[in-house]
C-alpha positions, 0 to 999 in steps of 0.5 A: 336817352342822352346816353343812347344819343352819345353812343351814336356813331359818326366820324370824329377827329381828335386834334393832333396836338393832344398828348398820346396819354390823353389821346388814348383816353379820348379815342377809346370806343364809346360813341362818336358823338361823345368823342366829338363833344370831348374836342376842345373845338366843340366846347368853344363853338358851343359856348359861342353859340350859347352866348349868341343865343342868350344875347339874342333871347335877352334882347328880343324877348327879355320878359320870357328870358327873365321869366324862365331863368327866374322861375323857382323850382324845388322843395322849400326844405334845406333852402332848395327852392331855387331859381332855374338859373341857380340850379344851373350855376349851383347844381349842374356847374358842380359837375363841370368843377368835378371834371376840373378837379379830376383833371388837375389831380390826374395831371399833378399826380400821374400826368404832365405835371407830376413833380415840383419842377413840372408843376412850378411853371403853371403854378407861378403863372396861375399865381401871377394870373390871380394876383395881378388882375385883382390889383389892376381891377382895384386900381382901375376901379379906384377901389370900388371893386372891393365892395361885395368881392367884385375884385375876385371876378377877373381871377378865373380863366375859362378852361373850355373856351380858352382851350377851344380857341387854342384848338381852333387857332394853335393846333400846330404849336407844341403840345406843351402849350396846351398842357401849360394853358390847361394846367394854369387854367385849372389852378386858376379855377381852383383858386377861384372856387376857394375864393367863392367858398371864402367870400360868398359863404353866408350864415355858415353851418358847420354841422351841414359842412361837416356832414357834406365833407364826410360824405365826400370822404365816403365817396373817396373811400368807395372809389378807392375800394372800387365800389363804383356802382351808380346806385351807391355813388349817385346818392352819395354825391347828391347828398354831399352836394345838398349838405354843402349847399345847406351849409352856406358854402357855394355848392360848386365846392362839392364838385371840386372836393369830390373830384380831388378825392377820386383816385387817379391811379389804376389798380392792378388789373385795371385798364383805367382808374376811376378818375379816368372812367368818370372823366371820360363819361362826364366830360362830354356832358359837361362841355357839351351840355352843362357849360353851354347851358350855363352860358345861356342862363348867364350871358343874357345881357341887354345891349343897353347895358353895354353903354352903361358899363363903359362908365361903371368903375367896377366894370372898367376894373373887371375889363382891365383886370381880365385883359391887362392884368392876366397878361401881366400876371401869367407872363410875369409869373412864368418868367419869374419861375424860370428866372429863379430856376424853379421851372423850365419851359416845356419842350419846344415852347419858347417865350413867344408861345407863352404870350398867347397863353397869357392873353387866353388867361383873360378869357374869364367867362364861366367862372368869372360870370359865376363870381359876378352874379355872386358879387352883385347879388341884389343889384341887377344894374351892377350885375349886368355891368359886370357881366358885360365887362366879362363878356367884352374882355373874354371876346377881346382876349379871344380875338387877340389870342387868335391873331397871336396864335396864327402869327406863331403858326405861320412863323414856325411853318416859315422856319420849317419847325414841325408841328408839336 
């Protein structure tokens, strides 16, 4: 039914700043609803709608909200009896990270970031954007963010939301702005997933982990030999997810590993690689269904938590880490890479274009909310305070970035600089 819905046709416009290589993938004939869901503007709007719905639901009918997302489903074996919210964050969100893994491998292998010099700029920016927020969060929280791994909350950047804001307010900027933001955000998320695997792995079972990684490897071999039948691939990836979940490692790691093992080069006679095919099919489901559903499950914060979070040291650290730490880290990391002559800015991009990218790095949202749930497990008050800080910082970063992007667009138009 979902596939038929995605195949329905109606007019769609692909933003002009998407690169020609990516536009070729985006605009092939599959169904206009699917193409519509692939647009970054759509992902951002759906996230905003889901967040507003979650906030309204959690405050108007808190009992119903908690009852639904806290209801347990699944078999008792292999620790698979989980709350509905956990099925969304551990299960469905793995699809989101699979798409992210495929995206970053494709960009680093055959895309805009192939080669060390091309990858150095977003790599340094992402590195600074991970280290600086941690230091700021620890300093502002007076060390309290060290408890439970809360210092990791401001590390990530939300890909869908940040690109949605850029598409809404900065479509006239050079395409290199989007490439840099996308690359930096994906590298950030890879780092965040690595932190999740290290910090929030409890009772590690090496046998289950080895089985899960072996199944991921079999998936990679099957894709390499073009054995892409859903009757083979779907059981493989589900079994890999179950094994990694049973190992004690956070199950979203399975999505990243599977994505990185998917071939991104087309074989002789192929029009597209397995990575392109899977990304094209899964992206609208990830951006249009899974990520908004996660927001609906995770963003339901009682409004009275806002006042309480203002005085919470960890929440203060998270807010400052996302809003100030990201700007300092991303901009400083990019400047250092160029200063050391390890990288250059993309064609047509100037430092005034990098500043809004750095601000958009403070849109933590999806992965930051996920880490906040893991870091504050068992403490509802702390979870609400940390989630409120993530939402507030993401909203503030979005608004500031929109202003900066509009200013850059107007200045470029006034100077007669053509859109990128």
